[in-house]
PAZAPA-4460 file (N, C-alpha, C; in steps of 0.05 Angstrom, whole numbers, plus 32768, in hexadecimal, padded with zeros to 4 digits):
% residues 275
    n_x    n_y    n_z   ca_x   ca_y   ca_z    c_x    c_y    c_z   seq   type   mol
   8010   7FE8   8000   8000   8000   8000   8011   8019   8000     1      M     A
   8028   8018   800E   803A   802F   800E   8045   8034   7FF2     2      R     A
   804B   801E   7FE4   8056   8020   7FC9   8041   802C   7FB6     3      A     A
   8028   8022   7FB8   8013   802D   7FA7   800D   804A   7FAD     4      Y     A
   800D   8050   7FC7   8009   806C   7FCF   801E   807F   7FC4     5      G     A
   8037   8075   7FC5   804D   8085   7FBA   804B   8088   7F9C     6      G     A
   8041   8073   7F8F   803D   8074   7F72   8029   808A   7F6B     7      D     A
   8013   808C   7F7A   7FFE   809F   7F74   8007   80BC   7F7A     8      L     A
   8017   80BF   7F8F   8022   80DA   7F94   8034   80E2   7F7D     9      V     A
   8044   80D0   7F74   8056   80D5   7F5E   8046   80DC   7F44    10      E     A
   8031   80CD   7F3F   8020   80D2   7F28   8014   80EE   7F29    11      L     A
   8009   80F5   7F41   7FFD   810F   7F44   8011   8126   7F3F    12      A     A
   802A   8122   7F48   803E   8136   7F44   8045   8138   7F27    13      S     A
   8047   8121   7F19   804D   8122   7EFC   8037   8130   7EEC    14      A     A
   801E   812A   7EF4   8008   8137   7EE6   8007   8155   7EEA    15      L     A
   800E   815D   7F03   800E   8179   7F0A   8022   8189   7EF9    16      E     A
   8039   817C   7EF4   804D   818A   7EE3   8043   818F   7EC7    17      T     A
   802F   817F   7EBF   8022   8182   7EA4   800A   8195   7EA6    18      R     A
   8005   81A0   7EBE   7FEE   81B2   7EC1   7FD4   81A3   7EC5    19      G     A
   7FD5   818A   7ECC   7FBC   817A   7ED0   7FB9   8176   7EEE    20      V     A
   7FA4   8182   7EF9   7FA0   8180   7F17   7F85   8174   7F1E    21      V     A
   7F74   816F   7F0A   7F5A   8164   7F10   7F58   8148   7F03    22      E     A
   7F4C   8135   7F12   7F4B   811A   7F08   7F3D   8117   7EED    23      A     A
   7F27   8127   7EE9   7F18   8124   7ED0   7F27   8130   7EB8    24      E     A
   7F3E   813F   7EBE   7F4D   814A   7EA8   7F63   8138   7E9E    25      A     A
   7F68   8122   7EAC   7F7D   8110   7EA5   7F76   8100   7E8B    26      V     A
   7F87   8100   7E78   7F83   80F1   7E5F   7F98   80DC   7E5B    27      G     A
   7F93   80CB   7E47   7FA6   80B5   7E42   7FC1   80C0   7E39    28      S     A
   7FC1   80D8   7E2C   7FDA   80E4   7E24   7FEB   80EB   7E3C    29      R     A
   7FDE   80F5   7E51   7FED   80FC   7E6A   7FFA   80E4   7E76    30      D     A
   7FEB   80CE   7E76   7FF6   80B5   7E82   800C   80AA   7E71    31      L     A
   800A   80AC   7E57   8020   80A3   7E46   8039   80B3   7E4B    32      R     A
   8036   80CD   7E4E   804D   80DE   7E54   8059   80D6   7E6F    33      A     A
   8049   80CF   7E82   8052   80C7   7E9D   8062   80AD   7E9A    34      Y     A
   8058   8099   7E8A   8067   8080   7E87   8081   8085   7E78    35      L     A
   8081   8098   7E65   809A   809E   7E57   80AF   80A9   7E6A    36      A     A
   80A7   80BA   7E7D   80B9   80C5   7E91   80C5   80AE   7EA2    37      V     A
   80B4   809C   7EAA   80BD   8086   7EBB   80D1   8075   7EAC    38      L     A
   80CC   8071   7E92   80DD   8060   7E82   80F8   806E   7E7E    39      D     A
   80F8   8089   7E7B   8111   8098   7E78   8122   8097   7E91    40      E     A
   8115   8094   7EA8   8123   8092   7EC1   8132   8077   7EC5    41      R     A
   812C   8065   7EB3   8139   804B   7EB4   812E   8038   7EC9    42      G     A
   8115   803C   7ED0   8108   802B   7EE4   8104   800F   7ED9    43      L     A
   8104   7FFB   7EEA   80FF   7FE0   7EE2   80E3   7FDD   7ED6    44      A     A
   80E0   7FCB   7EC3   80C6   7FC7   7EB6   80B1   7FC0   7ECB    45      H     A
   80B7   7FB0   7EDF   80A4   7FA8   7EF3   809B   7FC0   7F03    46      T     A
   80AD   7FD3   7F09   80A7   7FEA   7F18   8093   7FFC   7F08    47      T     A
   8099   8000   7EEF   8087   8010   7EDE   806C   8003   7EDC    48      I     A
   806B   7FE9   7EDA   8051   7FDB   7ED8   8041   7FDF   7EF2    49      Q     A
   804F   7FDE   7F09   8041   7FE2   7F22   8036   7FFF   7F24    50      R     A
   8045   8012   7F1B   803C   802E   7F1B   8024   8031   7F08    51      K     A
   8025   8024   7EF2   800E   8025   7EDF   7FF5   8018   7EEC    52      L     A
   7FFA   8002   7EFA   7FE4   7FF4   7F07   7FD7   8006   7F1D    53      S     A
   7FE8   8014   7F2B   7FDE   8027   7F40   7FCC   803C   7F33    54      S     A
   7FD5   8047   7F1C   7FC5   805B   7F0E   7FAB   804F   7F05    55      A     A
   7FAC   8037   7EF9   7F93   802A   7EF0   7F7F   8027   7F07    56      R     A
   7F89   801E   7F1E   7F78   8019   7F35   7F6B   8033   7F3E    57      A     A
   7F7A   8048   7F3E   7F70   8062   7F47   7F59   806B   7F34    58      L     A
   7F5E   806B   7F1A   7F4A   8075   7F08   7F32   8062   7F06    59      F     A
   7F36   8049   7F0A   7F1F   8036   7F0B   7F0D   803D   7F23    60      R     A
   7F1A   8043   7F3A   7F0B   804B   7F51   7EFC   8065   7F4C    61      F     A
   7F09   8079   7F40   7EFC   8092   7F3B   7EE5   808F   7F27    62      L     A
   7EE8   807D   7F14   7ED3   8078   7F01   7EBB   806B   7F0E    63      E     A
   7EC0   8058   7F20   7EAB   804A   7F2E   7E9C   805D   7F41    64      N     A
   7EAB   8071   7F4C   7E9F   8084   7F5E   7E91   809B   7F4F    65      E     A
   7E93   809C   7F35   7E86   80B1   7F25   7E95   80CB   7F25    66      G     A
   7EAE   80CB   7F2D   7EBE   80E3   7F2D   7EC7   80EA   7F11    67      V     A
   7ECD   80D5   7F01   7ED5   80D9   7EE5   7EC2   80C9   7ED4    68      I     A
   7EBF   80D1   7EBB   7EAD   80C3   7EA8   7EBB   80AD   7E99    69      D     A
   7ED5   80B1   7E93   7EE3   809E   7E83   7EFE   8097   7E8F    70      K     A
   7F05   807E   7E8F   7F1F   8074   7E9A   7F35   807C   7E86    71      H     A
   7F47   808F   7E8E   7F5C   8098   7E7C   7F72   8083   7E76    72      P     A
   7F73   806E   7E86   7F88   805A   7E82   7F7E   8042   7E72    73      A     A
   7F64   8042   7E6A   7F5A   802B   7E5B   7F68   802B   7E40    74      S     A
   7F71   8014   7E38   7F7F   8011   7E1F   7F9C   8018   7E20    75      G     A
   7FA5   8021   7E37   7FC1   8029   7E3A   7FD1   800F   7E40    76      L     A
   7FE6   800B   7E31   7FF6   7FF3   7E34   8014   7FFA   7E37    77      R     A
   8021   7FED   7E49   803E   7FF1   7E4C   804B   7FD9   7E3E    78      Q     A
   8061   7FDF   7E2F   806E   7FCA   7E20   8076   7FB3   7E32    79      R     A
   8073   7F9B   7E28   807A   7F84   7E37   8099   7F7F   7E35    80      R     A
   80A4   7F78   7E4C   80C1   7F73   7E4C   80C5   7F55   7E4D    81      E     A
   80D9   7F4C   7E3F   80DF   7F2F   7E3F   80E4   7F26   7E5B    82      R     A
   80D5   7F12   7E63   80D7   7F08   7E7E   80F1   7EFA   7E84    83      R     A
   80FE   7F02   7E99   8118   7EF7   7EA0   8114   7EDB   7EAC    84      K     A
   8127   7ECA   7EA6   8126   7EAF   7EB3   812C   7EB2   7ED0    85      L     A
   811D   7EA4   7EE1   8122   7EA6   7EFE   813C   7E99   7F05    86      P     A
   814B   7EA6   7F18   8164   7E9A   7F21   815F   7E83   7F34    87      G     A
   816F   7E6F   7F32   816C   7E58   7F45   8188   7E4D   7F4B    88      N     A
   8189   7E3E   7F60   81A2   7E31   7F68   81A2   7E14   7F5F    89      L     A
   81B9   7E09   7F58   81BA   7DED   7F51   81B9   7DDC   7F6B    90      D     A
   81B6   7DC3   7F69   81B2   7DB2   7F81   81CA   7DB3   7F93    91      E     A
   81E2   7DB5   7F88   81FA   7DB7   7F99   81FA   7DD0   7FAA    92      R     A
   81F2   7DE7   7F9D   81F1   7E00   7FAB   81DB   7E00   7FC0    93      E     A
   81C4   7DF3   7FBA   81AF   7DF1   7FCE   81B8   7DE2   7FE6    94      I     A
   81C6   7DCC   7FE2   81D0   7DBC   7FF9   81E3   7DCD   800A    95      E     A
   81F4   7DDC   7FFD   8207   7DED   800C   81F8   7E03   801C    96      A     A
   81E3   7E0E   8010   81D4   7E23   801D   81C5   7E18   8035    97      L     A
   81B9   7E01   8032   81AA   7DF5   8048   81BC   7DEC   805F    98      L     A
   81D5   7DE7   8059   81E8   7DDE   806E   81F6   7DF6   807B    99      A     A
   81F1   7E0E   8071   8200   7E25   807B   81F9   7E2D   8098   100      A     A
   81E0   7E2C   80A1   81DA   7E35   80BC   81E7   7E23   80D1   101      P     A
   81EF   7E2F   80E7   81FC   7E20   80FD   81E7   7E11   810D   102      D     A
   81E6   7DF7   810A   81D1   7DE7   8117   81D4   7DE5   8135   103      A     A
   81EB   7DEF   8140   81EF   7DEE   815D   81E5   7E08   816A   104      E     A
   81DD   7E1B   815B   81D3   7E35   8167   81B5   7E37   8162   105      A     A
   81A6   7E44   8175   8189   7E46   8172   8181   7E54   8158   106      P     A
   818E   7E6A   8151   8187   7E78   8138   818F   7E67   8120   107      L     A
   81A4   7E57   8123   81AC   7E45   810D   8197   7E30   8108   108      G     A
   818B   7E26   811E   8176   7E11   811B   815D   7E1E   810E   109      R     A
   8157   7E37   8116   8140   7E45   810A   8145   7E49   80EC   110      R     A
   815D   7E52   80E5   8163   7E58   80C9   8164   7E3F   80B8   111      D     A
   816D   7E29   80C3   816D   7E10   80B4   8150   7E07   80AF   112      R     A
   813F   7E0A   80C3   8122   7E04   80BF   8116   7E16   80AA   113      A     A
   811D   7E2F   80AA   8112   7E42   8097   811B   7E3A   807A   114      L     A
   8134   7E36   8076   813F   7E2F   805C   8133   7E14   8052   115      L     A
   8133   7E01   8063   8128   7DE7   805B   810A   7DE9   8054   116      E     A
   80FB   7DF9   8063   80DF   7DFD   805D   80DB   7E0A   8042   117      T     A
   80EA   7E1F   803D   80E6   7E2E   8023   80ED   7E1C   800B   118      M     A
   8103   7E0D   800E   810B   7DFC   7FF7   80F9   7DE3   7FF5   119      Y     A
   80F0   7DD9   800B   80DF   7DC1   800B   80C3   7DC7   8001   120      S     A
   80B8   7DDE   8009   809C   7DE5   8002   8099   7DFA   7FEC   121      A     A
   80AF   7E06   7FE4   80AE   7E1A   7FCF   809E   7E33   7FD7   122      G     A
   809F   7E3A   7FF1   808F   7E51   7FFB   809C   7E6C   7FF4   123      T     A
   808B   7E7F   7FF0   8094   7E9B   7FED   809D   7EA5   8009   124      R     A
   80AC   7EBC   8008   80B6   7EC7   8022   809F   7ECD   8035   125      A     A
   808A   7EDB   802B   8074   7EE2   803C   8065   7ECA   8047   126      A     A
   8063   7EB5   8036   8056   7E9D   803E   8066   7E8F   8054   127      E     A
   8080   7E90   8052   8091   7E83   8066   808F   7E90   8081   128      T     A
   8093   7EAA   8082   8092   7EB8   809C   8076   7EB9   80A7   129      V     A
   8062   7EB5   8095   8046   7EB6   809E   803C   7E9C   80AA   130      G     A
   804D   7E88   80AA   8045   7E6E   80B6   8041   7E70   80D4   131      L     A
   802C   7E64   80DE   8027   7E61   80FA   802E   7E44   8102   132      D     A
   8032   7E3F   811C   8039   7E24   8125   8023   7E11   811E   133      R     A
   800A   7E1A   811F   7FF3   7E08   8119   7FF1   7E01   80FC   134      A     A
   7FFF   7E10   80EB   7FFF   7E0B   80CE   8010   7DF3   80C6   135      D     A
   8022   7DEB   80D8   8036   7DD6   80D1   802E   7DBC   80DE   136      V     A
   802A   7DA7   80CE   8024   7D8D   80D7   803C   7D7B   80D1   137      D     A
   804D   7D76   80E5   8065   7D67   80E0   8060   7D4A   80DD   138      L     A
   804A   7D3F   80E8   8044   7D23   80E5   803C   7D1D   80C8   139      K     A
   802D   7D2E   80BC   8024   7D2A   80A0   8039   7D36   808D   140      R     A
   804A   7D47   8097   805E   7D53   8085   8052   7D67   8072   141      G     A
   8040   7D78   807C   8034   7D8D   806C   8032   7DA7   807B   142      V     A
   8030   7DBD   806C   802D   7DD8   8078   8016   7DE6   806A   143      A     A
   8005   7DF3   8079   7FEF   7E03   806E   7FFA   7E1E   8068   144      R     A
   7FFB   7E25   804F   8008   7E3E   8046   7FF3   7E52   803C   145      V     A
   7FF5   7E6B   8045   7FE3   7E80   803C   7FF1   7E90   8026   146      R     A
   7FE7   7E8C   800D   7FF4   7E99   7FF6   7FE8   7EB3   7FEF   147      G     A
   7FED   7EBB   7FD6   7FE2   7ED5   7FCC   7FC4   7ED3   7FCA   148      K     A
   7FB7   7EEA   7FCF   7F9A   7EEB   7FCF   7F8D   7EDB   7FE5   149      G     A
   7F9C   7ED7   7FFB   7F92   7EC8   8012   7F8B   7EAB   800B   150      R     A
   7F95   7EA1   7FF5   7F90   7E85   7FEE   7FA2   7E73   7FFE   151      K     A
   7F96   7E5D   8007   7FA5   7E4A   8017   7FAB   7E30   8007   152      Q     A
   7FC1   7E24   800D   7FC8   7E0A   8000   7FD8   7DFA   8014   153      R     A
   7FD8   7DE0   8010   7FE9   7DCE   8020   8002   7DC9   8011   154      L     A
   8019   7DCF   801E   8033   7DCB   8012   8041   7DB4   801F   155      A     A
   804C   7DA1   8010   805A   7D8B   801C   8075   7D93   8028   156      P     A
   807C   7D86   803D   8096   7D8A   804A   80A6   7D70   8049   157      L     A
   80BE   7D71   803E   80CE   7D5A   803C   80DA   7D52   8057   158      G     A
   80E7   7D3B   8058   80F1   7D30   8071   8106   7D43   807E   159      S     A
   8116   7D4F   806D   812B   7D62   8078   811E   7D7A   8085   160      Y     A
   8109   7D85   8078   80FB   7D9C   8083   80ED   7D94   809D   161      A     A
   80E0   7D7D   809D   80D2   7D74   80B5   80E6   7D71   80CD   162      V     A
   80FD   7D65   80C7   8111   7D62   80DC   811B   7D7D   80E7   163      E     A
   8120   7D90   80D4   812A   7DAA   80DC   8115   7DB9   80EC   164      A     A
   80FC   7DB8   80E4   80E6   7DC5   80F2   80E2   7DB9   810E   165      L     A
   80E4   7D9F   8110   80E1   7D91   8129   80F6   7D9A   813D   166      R     A
   810F   7D9B   8133   8125   7DA4   8145   8122   7DC1   814D   167      E     A
   8119   7DD1   813B   8115   7DEE   8141   80FF   7DF1   8156   168      Y     A
   80E8   7DE4   8152   80D1   7DE7   8163   80D6   7DDC   817F   169      M     A
   80E8   7DC7   8181   80EE   7DBB   819B   8105   7DC8   81A9   170      A     A
   8111   7DDC   819D   8129   7DE9   81A7   8122   7DF9   81C1   171      D     A
   812E   7DF2   81D8   8128   7E01   81F0   8132   7E1D   81F0   172      P     A
   8146   7E23   81DF   8151   7E3E   81DD   8142   7E4F   81C9   173      A     A
   812D   7E44   81BD   811D   7E53   81AA   810F   7E6A   81B8   174      R     A
   810F   7E83   81AD   8102   7E99   81BA   80E4   7E94   81BE   175      P     A
   80D9   7E9E   81D3   80BD   7E9C   81D8   80AE   7EB0   81C7   176      R     A
   8098   7EA8   81BB   8089   7EBA   81AA   807C   7ED0   81BB   177      A     A
   807B   7EE8   81B1   806F   7EFE   81BF   8051   7EFC   81C0   178      T     A
   8045   7F0A   81D3   8028   7F0A   81D5   801B   7F16   81BC   179      L     A
   802A   7F28   81AF   801F   7F35   8197   801A   7F21   8181   180      R     A
   802B   7F0D   817E   8028   7EF9   8169   8030   7EDD   8174   181      D     A
   8020   7ED2   8186   8028   7EBA   8194   8029   7EA1   8183   182      P     A
   801D   7EA1   816B   801B   7E89   815B   8030   7E86   8146   183      D     A
   8041   7E9B   8143   8055   7E9B   812D   8068   7E84   812F   184      A     A
   806E   7E79   8117   8081   7E62   8116   809E   7E6C   8117   185      M     A
   80A5   7E7E   8105   80C1   7E87   8104   80C4   7EA2   8112   186      F     A
   80D5   7EA2   8127   80D8   7EB9   8138   80F3   7EC6   8136   187      L     A
   80F4   7EE0   813B   810D   7EEE   813D   8118   7EEB   815A   188      N     A
   812E   7EF7   8160   813B   7EF4   817A   812A   7EFF   8191   189      Q     A
   8118   7F12   818A   8107   7F1E   819F   80EC   7F0F   81A2   190      R     A
   80E8   7EFA   8192   80CF   7EEB   8195   80B9   7EF4   8183   191      G     A
   80BE   7F08   8172   80AB   7F11   815E   80AC   7F01   8145   192      G     A
   8097   7F04   8134   8097   7EF6   811B   80AD   7F00   8109   193      R     A
   80BB   7EEF   80FC   80D0   7EF7   80E9   80C4   7F05   80D2   194      L     A
   80D1   7F1A   80C8   80C7   7F29   80B1   80D3   7F1F   8097   195      T     A
   80C7   7F26   8081   80D2   7F1F   8067   80ED   7F2C   8062   196      T     A
   80F1   7F44   806C   810B   7F52   8069   8120   7F43   8078   197      R     A
   811B   7F3A   8091   812E   7F2B   80A0   8134   7F10   8093   198      S     A
   811F   7F04   8088   8123   7EEB   8079   8136   7EEE   8062   199      L     A
   8132   7F04   8053   8144   7F09   803C   8161   7F0D   8045   200      G     A
   8165   7F1B   805B   8180   7F1F   8065   818D   7F05   806D   201      R     A
   817F   7EF4   807B   818B   7EDB   8085   8191   7EC8   806E   202      L     A
   8180   7EC7   8059   8185   7EB7   8042   819E   7EC0   8034   203      V     A
   81A1   7EDA   8031   81B9   7EE5   8024   81D2   7EDF   8034   204      D     A
   81D0   7EE1   804F   81E7   7EDB   8060   81F0   7EBE   805E   205      A     A
   81DD   7EAC   805E   81E4   7E8F   805C   81EE   7E88   8041   206      H     A
   81E5   7E96   802C   81F0   7E91   8011   820D   7E98   8011   207      A     A
   8215   7EAE   801E   8232   7EB5   801F   8242   7EA0   802E   208      L     A
   8236   7E96   8044   8244   7E81   8053   8247   7E68   8043   209      R     A
   8235   7E63   8030   8236   7E4C   801F   8247   7E51   8006   210      A     A
   8255   7E68   8006   8266   7E6F   7FEF   8257   7E71   7FD5   211      N     A
   823F   7E7B   7FD6   822F   7E80   7FBE   8231   7E9E   7FB9   212      I     A
   8241   7EA6   7FA5   8248   7EC2   7FA2   8236   7ECF   7F8C   213      H     A
   821C   7ECD   7F90   8209   7EDC   7F80   81F0   7EE0   7F91   214      R     A
   81DF   7EF1   7F87   81C7   7EF8   7F97   81B5   7EE0   7F9B   215      K     A
   81AF   7EDB   7FB4   819D   7EC5   7FBB   8187   7ED1   7FCD   216      V     A
   816E   7ECD   7FC6   8158   7ED8   7FD5   8145   7EC1   7FDD   217      T     A
   8131   7EC6   7FEE   811E   7EB1   7FF4   8111   7EA6   7FDB   218      P     A
   810C   7EB8   7FC7   80FF   7EAF   7FAE   8111   7E9C   7F9E   219      H     A
   812C   7E9F   7FA2   813E   7E8D   7F95   8139   7E70   7F9D   220      T     A
   8133   7E6C   7FB6   812D   7E50   7FBF   8113   7E46   7FB3   221      L     A
   8100   7E58   7FAF   80E6   7E50   7FA3   80EB   7E49   7F85   222      R     A
   80FC   7E59   7F77   8103   7E53   7F5C   8111   7E38   7F5A   223      H     A
   8124   7E33   7F6D   8133   7E1B   7F6D   8121   7E03   7F72   224      S     A
   810E   7E06   7F84   80FB   7DF1   7F8A   80EC   7DE8   7F71   225      F     A
   80E2   7DFC   7F62   80D2   7DF6   7F4A   80E4   7DE9   7F34   226      A     A
   80FC   7DF5   7F30   810D   7DEB   7F1B   8117   7DCF   7F20   227      T     A
   811E   7DC9   7F39   8128   7DAE   7F40   8112   7D99   7F3D   228      H     A
   80F9   7DA1   7F43   80E3   7D8E   7F3F   80E0   7D87   7F22   229      L     A
   80E0   7D9C   7F11   80DD   7D97   7EF4   80F5   7D87   7EE9   230      L     A
   810D   7D8D   7EF3   8125   7D7F   7EEA   8123   7D61   7EF0   231      D     A
   8115   7D5A   7F06   8113   7D3F   7F0E   80F9   7D31   7F05   232      R     A
   80EB   7D3F   7EF2   80D4   7D31   7EE5   80B9   7D39   7EEF   233      G     A
   80B6   7D4C   7F01   809B   7D55   7F09   808D   7D62   7EF2   234      A     A
   8072   7D5E   7EF1   8063   7D6B   7EDB   805C   7D87   7EE3   235      D     A
   8058   7D98   7ECF   8054   7DB5   7ED3   803B   7DBB   7EE4   236      L     A
   8026   7DAC   7EE0   800D   7DB1   7EEF   8011   7DAC   7F0D   237      R     A
   8020   7D97   7F13   8025   7D91   7F30   8036   7DA7   7F3C   238      S     A
   804A   7DB1   7F2D   805B   7DC7   7F38   804A   7DE0   7F3B   239      V     A
   8037   7DE5   7F29   8025   7DFC   7F2C   8016   7DFA   7F46   240      Q     A
   800B   7DE3   7F4D   7FFD   7DE0   7F66   800F   7DE4   7F7E   241      E     A
   8027   7DD9   7F7D   803A   7DDB   7F93   8042   7DF8   7F98   242      L     A
   8045   7E07   7F82   804D   7E23   7F84   8036   7E35   7F8C   243      L     A
   801D   7E2C   7F89   8006   7E3C   7F8F   8000   7E51   7F79   244      G     A
   8008   7E4B   7F60   8002   7E5D   7F4A   7FE5   7E5A   7F41   245      H     A
   7FD8   7E70   7F3D   7FBC   7E6E   7F34   7FBA   7E66   7F16   246      A     A
   7FCF   7E6D   7F07   7FCE   7E68   7EEA   7FE7   7E59   7EE2   247      H     A
   7FE4   7E45   7ED0   7FFA   7E35   7EC7   800F   7E45   7EB8   248      L     A
   8006   7E5A   7EAB   8019   7E6B   7E9C   802F   7E77   7EAE   249      V     A
   8028   7E7C   7EC7   803B   7E86   7EDA   8051   7E72   7EE0   250      T     A
   804A   7E59   7EE0   805D   7E43   7EE6   806E   7E3C   7ECE   251      T     A
   8064   7E42   7EB6   8072   7E3A   7E9E   808E   7E45   7E9B   252      Q     A
   8093   7E5C   7EA8   80AE   7E67   7EA6   80C3   7E54   7EB0   253      I     A
   80BC   7E42   7EC3   80D0   7E2F   7ECD   80D7   7E1A   7EB9   254      Y     A
   80C6   7E15   7EA5   80CE   7E03   7E90   80E5   7E0E   7E80   255      T     A
   80E6   7E29   7E7D   80FC   7E35   7E6F   8117   7E31   7E7E   256      H     A
   8115   7E32   7E99   812D   7E2D   7EA9   8138   7E11   7EA4   257      V     A
   8126   7DFE   7EA4   812E   7DE2   7EA0   8138   7DDE   7E83   258      S     A
   812C   7DEB   7E70   8135   7DE9   7E54   8151   7DF4   7E51   259      I     A
   8157   7E0A   7E5F   8172   7E16   7E5F   8186   7E01   7E69   260      E     A
   817F   7DF4   7E7E   8191   7DDF   7E8A   8194   7DC8   7E76   261      R     A
   817F   7DBF   7E69   8181   7DAA   7E56   8192   7DB2   7E3E   262      L     A
   818F   7DCB   7E36   819F   7DD4   7E1F   81BD   7DD3   7E26   263      R     A
   81C4   7DDB   7E3E   81E0   7DDB   7E46   81EB   7DBE   7E46   264      K     A
   81DB   7DAB   7E50   81E3   7D8F   7E50   81E6   7D85   7E34   265      I     A
   81D3   7D8D   7E23   81D4   7D85   7E07   81ED   7D8F   7DF9   266      Y     A
   81F3   7DA8   7DFD   820B   7DB4   7DF0   8225   7DA7   7DFA   267      E     A
   8225   7D9E   7E13   823D   7D92   7E1E   8240   7D75   7E14   268      Q     A
   8229   7D67   7E10   822A   7D4A   7E0B   8226   7D42   7DEE   269      A     A
   8218   7D51   7DDE   8212   7D48   7DC3   8229   7D4E   7DB0   270      H     A
   8232   7D3A   7DA0   8249   7D3E   7D8F   8245   7D54   7D7A   271      P     A
   822C   7D59   7D71   8227   7D6D   7D5D   821A   7D86   7D68   272      H     A
   821C   7D8A   7D82   820F   7DA1   7D8E   821E   7DBB   7D88   273      A     A
   8238   7DB8   7D85   8249   7DD0   7D80   825A   7DCB   7D68   274      Q     A
   825D   7DE1   7D58   826D   7DDF   7D40   828B   7DE2   7D45   275      G     A
***
């Protein structure tokens, strides 16, 4: 909401420089000029798309409220950017990352449980820190995950994740949850629920300990989860369900990752692959 609010303040400022201060005076030409300015600033395609979405939502609201007669952003399209292949770790790197936390220390046991859970269940950062203790069933090896749009799914937990979670939950040195959030699964040192920002920092720190010298984020583990499943023969529809994607087209990008890997193997192994 802060991001969307900032987008609308920025939009209002840009329109004001063009002498447009009333909502009903905004035209599609004004919005195209605004997008051109954003593009000239060198902003990422995804950032420009978000700012355009913020503007669309505002004018849709104003149209529904009867403040404006016509939606000025209707028919406005931002050029599509070629989608980048998601980064992922190979299985050797994943093993090194999962082994990086110090299993003898309370925070190390927590971090190992976090990393194992993300790689085992393919959870997003917000889904991971949003887990409550009641969401995790270690006997059945599943976790109830709250995804985007408040949709829930059951995510499987492998034996390594179950073991790591059991050790973490039974740890007598584990911080006590605060009264503010008594049900949280993953806690910080003060007993509060771990945040996505803290999760990102600890993933990055353990990647350095594992001698992985490139950017590793919580989403990297999710990408690796999907790619490794496909590499080992999982079908795309099953991976879609495991990731919690509403549409299969969202999952299809992972097939490109596996195809890239197959191409490298082909070029290395086939006698006529290279001239």
